[in-house]
C-alpha positions as CSV (number, residue, x, y, z in Angstrom):
1,X,76.4,-48.4,-51.2
2,X,74.3,-51.2,-49.7
3,X,73.8,-51.6,-46.0
4,X,76.1,-54.7,-46.0
5,X,78.9,-52.9,-47.7
6,X,81.8,-51.7,-45.5
7,X,81.9,-47.9,-45.3
8,X,84.9,-46.3,-47.0
9,X,87.9,-44.6,-45.6
10,X,88.0,-41.1,-46.9
11,X,90.6,-38.3,-47.3
12,X,89.8,-34.6,-47.9
13,X,92.7,-32.6,-49.3
14,X,92.5,-28.8,-48.9
15,X,89.4,-26.6,-48.5
16,X,89.7,-25.9,-44.8
17,X,89.1,-22.3,-45.7
18,X,86.3,-23.1,-48.1
19,X,84.1,-26.3,-48.0
20,X,85.9,-29.2,-46.3
21,X,84.4,-28.4,-42.9
22,X,80.9,-28.7,-44.4
23,X,81.9,-32.0,-46.1
24,X,83.3,-33.3,-42.9
25,X,80.1,-32.4,-41.0
26,X,78.2,-34.6,-43.5
27,X,80.6,-37.5,-43.4
28,X,81.1,-37.7,-39.6
29,X,78.2,-35.8,-38.0
30,X,78.1,-35.1,-34.3
31,X,74.7,-36.8,-34.4
32,X,73.2,-39.2,-36.9
33,X,74.5,-41.7,-39.3
34,X,78.2,-41.8,-40.1
35,X,79.0,-42.3,-43.8
36,X,82.6,-43.3,-43.5
37,X,84.8,-45.6,-41.4
38,X,87.6,-43.2,-41.0
39,X,88.1,-39.6,-42.2
40,X,91.5,-37.8,-42.6
41,X,91.6,-34.1,-43.5
42,X,94.8,-32.8,-44.9
43,X,95.7,-29.1,-45.4
44,X,98.4,-26.5,-44.9
45,X,96.8,-24.8,-41.9
46,X,97.2,-25.5,-38.2
47,X,94.0,-26.3,-36.3
48,X,95.6,-26.1,-32.8
49,X,96.2,-23.3,-32.6
50,X,94.1,-22.4,-35.6
51,X,95.7,-20.4,-38.4
52,X,92.5,-20.1,-40.3
53,X,88.8,-19.7,-39.3
54,X,87.3,-23.0,-38.2
55,X,83.8,-22.1,-36.9
56,X,82.3,-23.2,-33.7
57,X,81.3,-26.8,-34.7
58,X,84.4,-28.0,-36.6
59,X,86.7,-28.5,-33.6
60,X,84.0,-30.9,-32.2
61,X,84.1,-32.8,-35.5
62,X,87.9,-33.1,-35.2
63,X,87.7,-34.3,-31.6
64,X,85.9,-37.6,-32.7
65,X,88.0,-40.8,-32.5
66,X,87.5,-41.7,-36.2
67,X,88.6,-38.3,-37.5
68,X,92.2,-37.2,-38.0
69,X,93.6,-33.9,-39.1
70,X,97.1,-33.5,-40.6
71,X,98.9,-30.3,-41.3
72,X,100.9,-30.9,-44.4
73,X,102.8,-28.9,-47.0
74,X,101.0,-30.2,-50.1
75,X,103.7,-28.8,-52.4
76,X,106.0,-31.6,-51.3
77,X,105.5,-34.9,-53.2
78,X,106.7,-37.1,-50.3
79,X,104.4,-35.4,-47.9
80,X,101.4,-35.9,-50.2
81,X,102.3,-39.6,-50.7
82,X,102.6,-40.2,-46.9
83,X,99.2,-38.6,-46.4
84,X,97.7,-41.6,-48.3
85,X,99.1,-44.1,-45.9
86,X,96.2,-45.3,-43.7
87,X,96.4,-45.6,-39.9
88,X,97.6,-49.0,-38.6
89,X,94.9,-51.5,-38.9
90,X,92.8,-49.5,-41.3
91,X,91.9,-50.2,-44.9
92,X,93.4,-48.1,-47.7
93,X,91.6,-44.8,-48.5
94,X,89.1,-45.4,-51.3
95,X,87.5,-42.0,-51.7
96,X,89.6,-38.8,-52.2
97,X,88.0,-35.3,-52.2
98,X,90.2,-32.7,-53.8
99,X,89.2,-29.2,-52.5
100,X,92.7,-27.7,-53.0
101,X,93.3,-24.4,-54.8
102,X,94.2,-20.8,-54.2
103,X,91.1,-18.6,-53.7
104,X,92.8,-15.2,-53.3
105,X,92.7,-13.0,-56.4
106,X,95.7,-10.8,-55.3
107,X,98.1,-13.7,-55.9
108,X,100.6,-13.9,-58.7
109,X,100.3,-16.4,-61.5
110,X,103.3,-18.2,-60.1
111,X,101.5,-18.8,-56.9
112,X,98.3,-19.9,-58.7
113,X,100.3,-22.5,-60.6
114,X,102.1,-23.7,-57.5
115,X,99.1,-23.8,-55.1
116,X,96.3,-24.8,-57.5
117,X,97.7,-26.7,-60.5
118,X,100.8,-28.3,-58.9
119,X,99.2,-29.3,-55.6
120,X,96.2,-30.9,-57.3
121,X,98.6,-32.7,-59.7
122,X,100.5,-34.2,-56.9
123,X,97.4,-35.4,-55.1
124,X,95.8,-36.7,-58.4
125,X,99.0,-38.7,-59.4
126,X,99.2,-40.3,-56.0
127,X,95.5,-41.1,-56.0
128,X,95.9,-42.8,-59.4
129,X,98.9,-44.9,-58.1
130,X,96.8,-46.0,-55.1
131,X,93.9,-47.0,-57.3
132,X,91.3,-45.0,-55.3
133,X,87.7,-45.8,-56.2
134,X,86.6,-42.1,-56.4
135,X,88.5,-38.9,-56.9
136,X,86.1,-35.9,-56.7
137,X,87.4,-32.5,-57.7
138,X,85.5,-29.4,-56.5
139,X,85.5,-26.4,-58.9
140,X,84.5,-23.2,-57.2
141,X,82.7,-20.5,-59.3
142,X,85.7,-19.6,-61.5
143,X,83.8,-19.3,-64.7
144,X,81.8,-16.6,-66.4
145,X,78.6,-17.3,-68.4
146,X,76.2,-15.4,-70.6
147,X,73.3,-13.5,-68.9
148,X,71.1,-14.7,-71.8
149,X,70.9,-18.4,-71.0
150,X,71.8,-21.1,-68.6
151,X,74.8,-23.3,-69.5
152,X,74.9,-27.1,-69.3
153,X,78.1,-29.1,-69.0
154,X,78.6,-29.4,-72.7
155,X,78.9,-25.7,-73.3
156,X,82.2,-23.9,-73.2
157,X,82.1,-21.5,-70.3
158,X,85.4,-19.6,-69.9
159,X,87.5,-18.8,-66.8
160,X,86.3,-15.4,-65.5
161,X,89.6,-14.0,-64.3
162,X,93.3,-14.5,-65.3
163,X,94.1,-16.6,-62.2
164,X,90.9,-18.7,-62.8
165,X,92.7,-20.1,-65.9
166,X,94.7,-22.3,-63.5
167,X,91.6,-23.7,-61.8
168,X,90.4,-24.7,-65.3
169,X,93.8,-26.0,-66.3
170,X,93.8,-28.2,-63.2
171,X,90.8,-30.0,-64.5
172,X,92.4,-30.6,-67.8
173,X,95.5,-31.9,-66.1
174,X,93.5,-34.3,-63.8
175,X,91.5,-35.5,-66.9
176,X,94.8,-36.6,-68.5
177,X,95.9,-38.8,-65.5
178,X,95.7,-42.4,-66.5
179,X,93.7,-44.5,-64.1
180,X,92.3,-41.7,-62.1
181,X,88.6,-42.2,-61.2
182,X,87.9,-38.6,-61.6
183,X,84.6,-36.7,-61.2
184,X,84.4,-32.9,-61.4
185,X,81.8,-31.0,-59.5
186,X,81.3,-27.4,-60.7
187,X,79.3,-25.2,-58.2
188,X,77.8,-21.8,-57.9
189,X,78.6,-19.1,-55.4
190,X,78.7,-20.8,-52.0
191,X,76.9,-19.6,-48.9
192,X,75.9,-21.2,-45.6
193,X,76.8,-21.3,-41.8
194,X,80.4,-20.8,-41.0
195,X,81.3,-20.0,-44.7
196,X,83.6,-17.0,-44.4
197,X,84.7,-16.7,-48.0
198,X,83.1,-15.6,-51.2
199,X,80.8,-12.9,-52.5
200,X,77.6,-13.7,-50.5
201,X,79.5,-13.6,-47.2
202,X,80.7,-10.1,-48.1
203,X,77.2,-9.1,-49.3
204,X,75.6,-10.2,-46.0
205,X,78.2,-8.5,-43.9
206,X,78.0,-5.2,-45.8
207,X,74.2,-5.2,-46.0
208,X,74.1,-5.4,-42.2
209,X,76.2,-2.2,-42.1
210,X,73.8,-0.3,-44.3
211,X,70.9,-1.6,-42.3
212,X,72.6,-0.4,-39.1
213,X,73.1,3.1,-40.8
214,X,69.5,3.0,-42.2
215,X,70.8,3.8,-45.6
216,X,70.3,1.9,-48.9
217,X,73.1,-0.4,-50.1
218,X,74.1,0.5,-53.7
219,X,75.8,-1.7,-56.3
220,X,78.0,-0.5,-59.1
221,X,76.3,-2.7,-61.7
222,X,72.9,-1.7,-63.1
223,X,70.2,-2.9,-63.7
224,X,71.1,-6.0,-61.8
225,X,69.9,-8.7,-64.2
226,X,73.2,-10.6,-64.2
227,X,72.6,-14.2,-63.0
228,X,74.5,-15.1,-59.8
229,X,73.6,-18.7,-59.2
230,X,74.4,-20.0,-55.8
231,X,74.6,-23.2,-53.8
232,X,74.3,-23.9,-50.0
233,X,77.3,-25.4,-48.4
234,X,75.2,-28.4,-47.3
235,X,74.6,-29.1,-51.0
236,X,78.2,-28.7,-51.9
237,X,78.9,-31.5,-49.4
238,X,76.0,-33.6,-50.5
239,X,77.0,-33.2,-54.2
240,X,80.6,-34.2,-53.5
241,X,79.4,-37.3,-51.7
242,X,76.9,-38.2,-54.4
243,X,79.7,-37.9,-57.0
244,X,82.0,-40.3,-55.1
245,X,79.2,-42.9,-54.6
246,X,78.3,-42.6,-58.3
247,X,81.8,-43.3,-59.7
248,X,83.1,-45.8,-57.2
249,X,81.2,-48.8,-58.6
250,X,81.5,-47.6,-62.3
251,X,85.1,-46.7,-62.8
252,X,86.4,-44.0,-65.0
253,X,85.8,-45.6,-68.4
254,X,82.1,-46.2,-67.8
255,X,81.8,-42.8,-66.1
256,X,83.2,-41.0,-69.1
257,X,80.7,-42.8,-71.4
258,X,77.8,-41.7,-69.2
259,X,78.8,-38.2,-68.2
260,X,82.1,-37.4,-69.9
261,X,82.6,-33.9,-71.3
262,X,85.5,-32.4,-73.3
263,X,87.6,-30.0,-71.2
264,X,88.7,-27.4,-73.7
265,X,92.0,-25.4,-73.6
266,X,91.8,-21.8,-72.3
267,X,95.4,-21.0,-71.6
268,X,98.4,-19.5,-73.5
269,X,100.0,-22.1,-75.7
270,X,103.5,-21.1,-74.5
271,X,102.6,-22.3,-71.0
272,X,102.5,-26.0,-72.1
273,X,106.3,-26.1,-72.4
274,X,106.8,-23.9,-69.3
275,X,104.6,-25.7,-66.7
276,X,105.4,-29.4,-65.9
277,X,102.4,-31.6,-66.3
278,X,100.3,-29.5,-68.6
279,X,98.7,-31.6,-71.3
280,X,99.2,-30.4,-74.9
281,X,96.8,-27.6,-76.0
282,X,95.3,-29.8,-78.7
283,X,94.7,-32.9,-76.5
284,X,91.1,-34.1,-76.4
285,X,90.5,-34.5,-72.7
286,X,87.3,-36.0,-71.4
287,X,86.1,-36.1,-67.8
288,X,82.8,-36.7,-66.0
289,X,81.5,-33.2,-65.2
290,X,78.5,-32.0,-63.2
291,X,77.1,-28.6,-62.4
292,X,75.5,-28.0,-59.0
293,X,73.6,-24.7,-58.3
294,X,70.5,-23.8,-56.4
295,X,69.2,-20.8,-58.3
296,X,67.9,-20.1,-61.8
297,X,66.4,-17.4,-63.9
298,X,62.7,-18.2,-64.1
299,X,62.5,-17.1,-67.8
300,X,65.2,-19.7,-68.7
301,X,63.3,-22.6,-67.4
302,X,61.6,-25.0,-69.8
303,X,58.0,-25.0,-68.6
304,X,57.6,-28.5,-69.9
305,X,60.2,-29.7,-67.4
306,X,58.4,-29.7,-64.1
307,X,61.3,-31.4,-62.3
308,X,63.6,-28.6,-63.1
309,X,61.1,-26.1,-61.8
310,X,60.6,-28.0,-58.6
311,X,64.2,-28.2,-57.7
312,X,65.5,-24.8,-58.8
313,X,62.7,-22.9,-57.1
314,X,64.6,-19.8,-56.0
315,X,65.7,-17.4,-58.8
316,X,68.8,-15.3,-58.0
317,X,70.1,-12.4,-60.0
318,X,72.3,-9.6,-58.6
319,X,69.1,-7.6,-58.1
320,X,67.0,-10.3,-56.4
321,X,69.9,-11.5,-54.2
322,X,70.7,-8.0,-53.1
323,X,67.0,-7.3,-52.4
324,X,66.6,-10.5,-50.2
325,X,69.7,-9.7,-48.2
326,X,69.2,-6.0,-47.6
327,X,65.5,-6.5,-46.7
328,X,66.5,-8.9,-44.0
329,X,68.5,-6.1,-42.4
330,X,65.8,-3.5,-42.9
331,X,67.2,-1.6,-45.8
332,X,67.0,-1.5,-49.6
333,X,69.2,-2.4,-52.6
334,X,69.8,0.3,-55.2
335,X,72.1,1.3,-58.0
336,X,74.5,4.1,-58.6
337,X,73.9,6.3,-61.6
338,X,75.9,5.6,-64.7
339,X,78.2,8.6,-64.1
340,X,79.0,7.5,-60.6
341,X,79.2,3.9,-61.7
342,X,81.9,4.5,-64.4
343,X,83.9,6.7,-62.0
344,X,83.6,4.3,-59.1
345,X,84.7,1.3,-61.0
346,X,88.0,3.0,-61.9
347,X,88.8,5.1,-58.9
348,X,86.8,4.9,-55.7
349,X,87.0,1.3,-54.4
350,X,88.9,2.4,-51.4
351,X,86.6,5.3,-50.8
352,X,83.5,3.0,-50.9
353,X,85.1,0.7,-48.4
354,X,86.3,3.4,-46.1
355,X,82.7,4.4,-45.3
356,X,81.2,1.0,-44.4
357,X,84.4,-0.6,-43.0
358,X,84.5,2.1,-40.3
359,X,80.9,1.5,-39.4
360,X,81.4,-2.2,-39.2
361,X,84.2,-1.5,-36.7
362,X,81.8,0.6,-34.8
363,X,79.2,-2.2,-34.8
364,X,81.8,-4.7,-33.4
365,X,82.9,-2.4,-30.6
366,X,79.3,-1.5,-29.7
367,X,78.3,-5.2,-29.5
368,X,77.2,-6.6,-26.2
369,X,79.8,-8.0,-25.4
370,X,82.3,-6.2,-27.7
371,X,83.8,-8.3,-30.4
372,X,87.6,-8.1,-30.7
373,X,88.1,-10.9,-33.2
374,X,86.0,-12.0,-36.2
375,X,86.7,-13.7,-39.5
376,X,84.2,-11.3,-41.2
377,X,85.1,-8.1,-42.8
378,X,83.1,-5.3,-44.5
379,X,86.0,-4.6,-46.9
380,X,85.0,-5.5,-50.4
381,X,88.0,-6.0,-52.7
382,X,88.2,-5.4,-56.4
383,X,87.1,-8.9,-57.2
384,X,84.0,-8.7,-55.0
385,X,83.0,-5.4,-56.5
386,X,83.6,-6.5,-60.0
387,X,80.8,-7.8,-62.3
388,X,79.9,-11.5,-62.0
389,X,77.7,-13.6,-64.3
390,X,77.2,-17.3,-63.5
391,X,74.3,-19.3,-64.9
392,X,74.5,-23.1,-64.8
393,X,71.9,-25.8,-65.5
394,X,72.0,-28.6,-63.0
395,X,69.7,-31.0,-64.9
396,X,72.4,-33.4,-65.5
397,X,73.3,-34.2,-61.8
398,X,69.6,-34.7,-61.1
399,X,69.1,-37.0,-64.1
400,X,72.3,-39.1,-63.9
401,X,72.6,-39.3,-60.1
402,X,69.1,-38.5,-58.9
403,X,70.5,-35.8,-56.7
404,X,68.0,-33.6,-54.9
405,X,68.9,-30.3,-53.3
406,X,68.9,-30.3,-49.5
407,X,68.6,-26.5,-49.3
408,X,66.7,-25.3,-52.4
409,X,65.8,-21.8,-51.1
410,X,67.7,-18.7,-50.4
411,X,65.5,-16.5,-48.1
412,X,65.4,-14.7,-44.8
413,X,65.4,-18.0,-42.8
414,X,68.6,-18.9,-44.6
415,X,70.3,-15.6,-43.7
416,X,69.0,-15.8,-40.1
417,X,70.6,-19.2,-39.6
418,X,73.9,-17.9,-40.9
419,X,73.8,-14.7,-38.8
420,X,72.6,-16.4,-35.6
421,X,75.4,-19.0,-35.7
422,X,78.0,-16.3,-36.2
423,X,76.4,-14.4,-33.4
424,X,76.4,-17.4,-31.0
425,X,80.1,-18.0,-31.5
426,X,80.9,-14.3,-31.0
427,X,81.8,-13.4,-34.6
428,X,78.8,-11.2,-35.3
429,X,77.8,-8.1,-33.4
430,X,74.9,-8.4,-30.9
431,X,73.3,-5.0,-31.0
């Protein structure tokens, strides 16, 4: 966007409990250049009083005159449609960021369809009717890849868990909407300040417990070579914005030619007739798709590609990620034996949690001052404790958009920033 071009009006749908706060901080920062004329954030949660964690800085973002928050039931078509109506005197919204989707793995398939597939369908259909210039869909790490190679956007990575199928099906559905200027951004495991969801938030919290106890933190998965590619929340925000700026002047047809990939079917064929809006299982659906991750296996890098090595300069596997986090808290990262491993995976999730959850509670009560409320928990659910393998290549987003990572390293400084911000707002124990 040139300096003389008017800045767009933007809507963010969903994601208040994931990445929309980070995106808002980029678009309408408390200090520095504003990227938009007006920002509206729409989600199911209340922000006053808050019914989900907001972090210390986000209420200040919302207090700005060019920012509006709407609490909306996004399962209601008329409510979604009205959310697109701009404030009086404002231009129509031209960029839409779709961060909707159910992230809890204890939900039923019916809820996944309703809160992920159906909600995004309503937003996408209305965006197409309004002829928005850019519609950017965020795909969280809902896929599983091989540990033997990185995967580019052309490769068929499959949904990792049963409910992840509906995140994938959502992309197929959006791809089929005529006239929707869609771009899909597929990211790694997210971490960063005020991020209270996901695997790395749990790992950081639990590692602090084992550091407090002066005991090693042990994982159920040995030897820890599984790739667990990550991305900082600042880069999730930056990548989303780059996608919108890229497609807005191009339009969908040209974007498909440049970056379109086939979105393959990974559902039960019977669902097509059961779920309204599902495209046929044999439909050839194309959408612009980009990966965005920060970490790579060193042995998978092409040594002739110096740019790839420059950007992805922090290699993360289960082992290395665990070692970085535990070392920050003064302890070590180890593995259970195979016998314990097999037994624990089947039977002792609650027993594992009982030990460190109790100590986390002790840390909170021993804090100066004591902490009575925090969004953080040391409880690791079955999903968090299960095996994860995610290895994307992000060459394409660099080559097509020229995107450069804002936060290319995961190290002790990164963890310190996260912990200190939680500590400053009273969410992390001061011991």
